C-alpha positions as CSV (number, residue, x, y, z in Angstrom):
1,M,-1.4,51.1,-65.1
2,K,-3.0,48.0,-66.2
3,S,0.2,46.1,-66.4
4,R,1.0,47.0,-62.6
5,L,-2.5,46.0,-61.9
6,I,-1.8,42.4,-63.3
7,L,1.7,42.0,-61.8
8,L,0.3,43.0,-58.5
9,I,-2.5,40.4,-58.7
10,I,-0.1,37.6,-60.0
11,G,2.3,38.7,-57.1
12,L,-0.6,38.2,-54.4
13,F,-1.6,35.0,-56.0
14,G,2.1,34.0,-55.7
15,L,2.3,34.7,-51.9
16,G,-0.9,33.1,-51.5
17,A,0.7,29.5,-52.5
18,C,3.3,29.9,-49.8
19,T,1.1,29.7,-47.0
20,A,0.5,25.8,-45.6
21,A,-3.0,24.6,-45.8
22,T,-3.8,23.0,-42.5
23,G,-6.8,20.8,-42.0
24,G,-6.7,21.8,-38.2
25,N,-7.2,18.7,-35.8
26,A,-8.9,16.6,-38.7
27,G,-7.7,13.0,-38.3
28,F,-6.5,13.1,-34.8
29,I,-7.9,10.8,-32.0
30,R,-9.8,13.1,-29.8
31,N,-9.8,11.0,-26.6
32,L,-6.4,8.9,-26.6
33,P,-6.8,5.6,-24.4
34,E,-5.1,6.1,-20.9
35,E,-2.8,3.3,-21.6
36,I,-1.5,5.2,-24.5
37,V,-1.0,8.2,-22.5
38,A,1.0,6.2,-19.6
39,M,3.4,4.4,-22.2
40,A,4.2,7.5,-24.1
41,A,7.3,9.3,-23.5
42,P,7.6,12.9,-22.5
43,N,7.5,15.8,-25.0
44,Q,5.3,14.3,-27.4
45,D,2.0,16.2,-28.5
46,L,-0.6,13.8,-27.3
47,N,-3.3,16.5,-28.6
48,S,-2.3,15.6,-32.0
49,V,-2.2,11.7,-32.4
50,Q,-3.2,9.5,-35.3
51,L,-3.6,5.7,-35.5
52,K,-2.1,4.7,-39.3
53,E,-3.7,2.1,-40.8
54,T,-0.6,1.1,-42.7
55,D,1.1,0.1,-39.9
56,G,-0.8,-0.2,-37.1
57,C,1.2,2.3,-35.1
58,Y,0.1,5.9,-33.4
59,W,2.1,8.9,-34.9
60,Y,2.0,12.4,-33.5
61,R,2.5,16.0,-35.0
62,H,6.0,17.4,-34.3
63,S,6.1,21.0,-35.0
64,G,9.9,21.7,-35.3
65,P,11.5,25.0,-36.1
66,V,11.7,24.3,-39.7
67,E,8.7,22.1,-40.5
68,T,5.9,20.3,-39.0
69,T,5.8,16.4,-39.6
70,M,4.3,13.5,-38.3
71,L,6.6,11.1,-35.9
72,P,6.0,7.9,-34.6
73,L,4.8,8.0,-31.1
74,R,7.5,6.2,-28.8
75,T,7.6,4.7,-25.0
76,A,10.3,6.4,-22.9
77,E,12.7,3.2,-24.1
78,G,12.0,4.6,-27.6
79,R,10.1,1.7,-28.8
80,P,6.9,2.7,-31.4
81,I,3.6,2.3,-29.6
82,C,1.4,0.0,-32.1
83,T,-1.8,-1.9,-31.7
84,R,-0.2,-5.2,-33.4
85,P,3.3,-6.8,-33.1
86,Q,5.9,-5.4,-35.5
87,A,7.1,-7.7,-38.0
């Protein structure tokens, strides 16, 4: 009986490790500038945009069928939307 209880507890901890820890909307820009909204191509989540200091570009959270990842925010022409010129 005691070994079953221990196995049950270990199993519950193992299943708990499978859940994704998300921070909600932490770090996302609340009010995206109208200029950025106008430049952004359709089908990009403008409610979950971040400005990365490493490259100066806007990135948005893309929720795909398998995973959720950050992708560069792009114009309709496919160019990344950045605050400084690309090298």
